[in-house]
C-alpha positions in Angstrom: 0.0 0.0 0.0 1.4 3.4 -0.9 2.4 5.9 1.8 -0.1 8.4 0.6 -3.0 5.9 0.6 -1.9 4.6 4.0 -1.7 8.1 5.4 -5.1 9.0 4.0 -6.6 5.9 5.6 -4.9 6.6 8.9 -6.1 10.2 8.9 -9.6 9.1 8.2 -9.4 6.4 10.9 -8.0 9.0 13.4 -10.9 11.3 12.6 -13.3 8.7 13.9 -11.2 7.9 16.9 -9.8 4.6 15.4 -6.2 3.7 15.8 -4.3 0.9 14.3 -2.2 -1.3 16.6 1.1 -2.7 15.3 1.9 -6.3 16.2 5.6 -6.4 15.7 8.5 -4.3 16.8 9.6 -4.0 13.1 6.3 -2.4 12.3 6.5 -0.1 15.3 10.1 0.9 14.5 9.2 1.7 10.9 6.3 3.9 12.2 8.5 5.6 14.7 11.2 6.3 12.1 8.5 7.7 9.8 7.2 10.0 12.5 10.7 11.2 13.4 11.6 11.9 9.8 8.3 13.8 9.3 8.8 15.8 12.5 12.4 16.8 11.6 11.4 17.7 8.0 8.7 20.0 9.3 11.0 21.3 12.1 13.0 23.4 9.7 9.9 25.2 8.6 8.8 25.7 12.2 12.2 27.1 13.2 12.2 29.6 10.3 8.7 30.7 11.1 9.4 31.0 14.8 12.5 33.0 14.2 10.7 35.5 12.1 7.6 35.6 14.2 9.0 35.7 17.8 10.5 39.1 17.8 9.8 39.8 21.5 9.0 37.9 24.7 5.2 38.3 24.3 5.3 36.9 20.8 6.7 33.6 22.2 3.8 33.2 24.7 0.9 32.1 22.5 2.8 29.3 20.8 4.0 28.0 24.2 0.5 28.2 25.6 -0.8 26.2 22.7 1.8 23.5 23.1 1.2 23.3 26.8 -2.6 22.9 26.2 -2.0 20.1 23.7 0.5 18.3 25.9 -1.7 18.6 29.0 -4.6 17.1 27.1 -2.4 14.2 25.8 -1.0 13.6 29.3 -4.5 13.4 30.8 -5.4 10.9 28.0 -2.3 8.9 28.8 -3.3 8.9 32.5 -6.5 7.1 31.3 -4.4 4.6 29.3 -2.3 4.0 32.4 -5.4 3.5 34.6 -6.7 1.0 32.1 -3.3 -0.8 32.0 -3.3 -1.1 35.8 -7.0 -2.2 36.0 -6.4 -4.9 33.4 -3.1 -6.1 35.0 -1.2 -5.5 31.8 2.5 -6.0 31.6 4.3 -4.4 34.6 7.0 -3.1 32.2 4.3 -1.3 30.2 2.7 0.1 33.3 6.0 1.4 34.5 6.8 3.0 31.2 3.3 4.7 31.1 3.9 5.9 34.7 7.2 7.5 33.5 5.6 9.1 30.5 2.7 10.5 32.5 5.2 11.9 35.1 7.4 13.4 32.5 4.4 14.8 30.7 3.3 16.6 33.8 6.8 17.9 34.4 6.8 19.3 30.9 3.5 21.1 31.4 4.9 22.7 34.6 8.0 23.8 32.7 5.9 25.2 29.9 3.7 27.1 32.4 6.9 28.5 34.0 8.0 29.6 30.5 4.7 31.4 29.9 5.0 33.1 33.2 8.6 34.1 32.3 7.4 35.8 29.1 4.9 37.9 31.1 7.5 38.7 33.8 10.1 39.7 31.2 7.6 41.9 29.5 6.5 43.6 32.7 10.1 44.2 33.8 11.0 45.8 30.5 8.5 48.5 31.3 6.1 47.8 28.4 
């Protein structure tokens, strides 16, 4: 199946809340590689846009707030996944990894909130 067709099918499935599970580590590794390549390809565009757009501290704030909101929503979703894994007595290794992910996700949301506060503080201290 072509990448374009698979991507279209996966996008349509995601729209309806369906996700595909991958049964082998080879399939998972291929997907992770594809995600990473896509992210790094798009990162160059994001960096150029952010450099042009973020001319002062307050210009940084909306993007950081958006990212924090998305990450917080994802972390809360993952808390539900973790609860399900615990309730179903799934693999202890899986549960431990989910616990780590949830913990780090919450740490990231705290750091992002601190970053947003820093933009406001820097703006206020500059006298603007």
